[in-house]
C-alpha positions as CSV (number, residue, x, y, z in Angstrom):
1,M,3.9,-23.9,21.0
2,R,4.0,-27.5,21.7
3,P,1.8,-29.8,19.5
4,E,0.0,-31.1,22.5
5,Y,-1.4,-27.7,23.4
6,D,-5.0,-27.5,22.3
7,F,-6.8,-24.1,22.4
8,S,-9.6,-25.1,20.0
9,G,-12.1,-24.8,22.8
10,G,-10.9,-21.5,24.1
11,T,-12.6,-18.1,23.9
12,R,-10.6,-15.4,22.2
13,G,-10.5,-12.1,24.1
14,K,-12.3,-13.4,27.1
15,H,-10.4,-11.1,29.5
16,A,-9.4,-8.4,27.0
17,R,-11.8,-5.7,28.3
18,R,-10.7,-6.0,31.9
19,Y,-7.1,-6.1,30.8
20,A,-7.5,-2.9,28.8
21,E,-8.8,-1.1,31.9
22,G,-5.4,-1.5,33.4
23,T,-3.9,-3.1,36.4
24,N,-2.5,-2.2,39.7
25,M,-0.1,-5.1,39.8
26,V,3.3,-4.2,41.3
27,L,6.3,-6.5,41.1
28,I,8.7,-6.6,44.0
29,D,12.2,-7.9,44.0
30,P,12.7,-11.5,45.1
31,D,14.8,-10.5,48.2
32,V,11.9,-8.3,49.4
33,A,9.3,-11.0,48.6
34,E,11.1,-13.5,50.8
35,V,10.2,-11.3,53.8
36,F,6.4,-11.4,53.2
37,P,4.4,-14.6,53.4
38,D,1.5,-13.2,51.3
39,S,0.0,-10.0,49.8
40,A,-1.9,-9.2,53.0
41,A,1.4,-8.8,54.8
42,V,2.8,-6.6,52.1
43,N,-0.3,-4.4,52.3
44,E,-0.1,-4.2,56.1
45,A,3.6,-3.1,55.9
46,L,2.8,-0.5,53.2
47,R,-0.1,0.9,55.2
48,A,2.1,1.3,58.2
49,L,4.7,3.1,56.1
50,L,2.0,5.4,54.7
51,R,1.0,6.4,58.2
52,I,4.5,7.6,59.0
53,V,5.4,9.3,55.7
54,P,4.7,13.1,56.0
55,G,2.9,15.0,53.3
56,R,1.4,11.9,51.6
57,R,-1.1,12.6,48.9
58,S,-3.1,10.1,46.9
59,R,-2.6,9.7,43.1
60,R,-6.1,10.9,42.6
61,A,-5.4,14.1,44.5
62,R,-2.3,14.8,42.5
63,A,-4.1,14.1,39.2
64,T,-7.0,16.4,40.2
65,R,-4.6,19.1,41.2
66,K,-2.7,18.8,37.9
67,G,-5.9,19.3,36.0
68,T,-6.9,22.5,37.7
69,T,-5.6,26.0,37.0
70,K,-4.5,28.6,39.5
71,R,-6.6,31.7,39.8
């Protein structure tokens, strides 16, 4: 740390609870990022892809199915 950095007025753990809950951040490679001007464009492209991918199931559906037993 540089001597000029002053964190004496900061609050320790201010965002710790939210961070502990997890994140849905996904990093994309720089060459892919160059194609999209913003996150809205990325989301639009991914939604279009999801519409054409057959047999798509959500993470929640997969997690629920894993937790159940066959009868």
